[in-house]
Structure formats: C-alpha cells, structure tokens
C-alpha positions as CSV (number, residue, x, y, z in Angstrom):
1,M,0.1,-0.2,0.0
2,R,1.6,3.7,-0.9
3,I,0.4,6.3,1.7
4,R,0.7,10.1,0.6
5,V,0.1,13.0,2.4
6,R,0.4,16.6,0.9
7,R,0.3,19.6,4.0
8,T,-0.4,23.2,2.6
9,G,-1.5,26.3,4.3
10,G,0.2,27.3,7.4
11,F,1.3,30.5,8.4
12,A,4.1,30.3,6.3
13,G,1.9,28.8,3.4
14,I,5.0,26.3,3.4
15,E,4.2,23.0,1.2
16,R,5.2,20.0,2.6
17,S,4.4,16.1,1.5
18,A,6.1,12.6,1.9
19,E,4.6,9.2,1.2
20,V,5.2,5.6,2.0
21,D,5.2,2.0,1.0
22,T,4.0,-0.4,3.3
23,G,4.9,-3.4,1.3
24,A,8.1,-4.0,3.4
25,L,7.2,-2.4,7.2
26,A,6.5,-5.2,9.9
27,D,3.8,-3.1,10.8
28,A,2.3,-3.0,8.0
29,A,-1.4,-4.4,9.1
30,E,-1.4,-1.4,11.4
31,W,-0.4,1.1,8.9
32,H,-3.4,-0.6,6.4
33,T,-6.3,-0.1,9.1
34,L,-5.5,3.7,9.8
35,A,-5.5,4.2,6.3
36,D,-8.7,2.5,6.1
37,R,-10.2,4.7,8.5
38,V,-8.9,7.6,7.4
39,L,-10.2,7.3,3.5
40,A,-14.2,6.6,5.5
41,D,-13.6,9.5,7.6
42,G,-12.3,12.1,4.9
43,E,-13.8,14.0,2.5
44,S,-13.5,13.7,-1.8
45,V,-13.4,17.5,-1.8
46,P,-11.5,20.0,0.5
47,P,-13.0,21.4,3.6
48,G,-15.0,24.5,2.7
49,G,-14.4,24.3,-0.6
50,G,-10.5,24.4,-0.6
51,R,-10.6,27.6,2.0
52,G,-10.2,26.0,5.3
53,V,-9.2,28.0,8.2
54,P,-6.8,30.4,8.1
55,D,-3.6,30.0,8.9
56,G,-4.6,26.6,9.1
57,F,-2.9,23.7,8.0
58,R,-4.9,21.7,5.1
59,Y,-4.3,17.6,4.0
60,E,-4.4,15.7,0.5
61,I,-3.9,11.9,1.7
62,T,-3.5,9.4,-1.0
63,V,-4.2,5.6,-0.8
64,D,-3.0,3.5,-3.5
65,G,-4.9,6.3,-5.8
66,R,-8.1,6.9,-3.9
67,T,-7.6,10.8,-2.4
68,V,-9.4,12.3,0.4
69,H,-8.7,15.5,2.6
70,C,-9.3,16.9,5.5
71,G,-8.4,19.9,7.4
72,D,-7.2,21.5,11.1
73,P,-8.9,22.0,13.2
74,R,-11.4,19.2,12.8
75,L,-8.8,16.3,12.5
76,T,-10.1,12.7,13.8
77,E,-7.6,10.9,15.4
78,A,-6.9,8.4,13.1
79,Q,-6.3,11.4,10.6
80,R,-3.6,13.3,12.8
81,T,-2.0,9.7,13.6
82,L,-1.5,9.1,9.7
83,I,-0.5,12.3,9.2
84,T,2.1,12.5,11.4
85,R,3.6,9.0,10.7
86,V,3.7,9.6,7.0
87,L,5.3,13.3,7.0
88,K,8.0,12.1,10.3
89,E,8.7,8.6,8.1
90,G,8.2,8.7,4.6
91,A,10.4,10.2,1.8
C-alpha cells in the first residue's frame, strides 16, 4: 500500500509532502487499518471548498490512488496519527 500526504497552508504557506510504501514494513497491517479509517473519515473535496481556516493546515491524503481531504482543526485522531507518521517516516 502506498500512502502519500500533502500538507498545504499554515502561517508560512510552505508545502510539505511525504510518501510511505507499507509493503516491506513489519507493522504494515497497522498502517492499513489506520489508512482505511482515514479514507472512511475523509472528504472527497477539500474542506470548505478549499478555504479551510486562516493559517490552518490542509491535507490531501492518497492511499493507493484514492484521495481524501481534511484540515485543521477538524482532524480525527486517525487522520492526525496517519499524517504525523507519514510526514515523519516518509520520503
């Protein structure tokens, strides 16, 4: 499973993205469960039509070609966890 996170917005407006391929990871099943929850909770269009909150981060999460959107401050716990892990561990 390929999981990609793209973060935009924020005070400085600096974009950041990272991707993780779970194929060789020992905890791949955990990643898959988390990704499935994020896909179920996400929106197919950016929150607020892409506006979000002033200076808030907006996220585009793509899992094996399926993309959902979410944004601060309305992240679910699963979204926050997956975003943090991908941005930390991804390349």
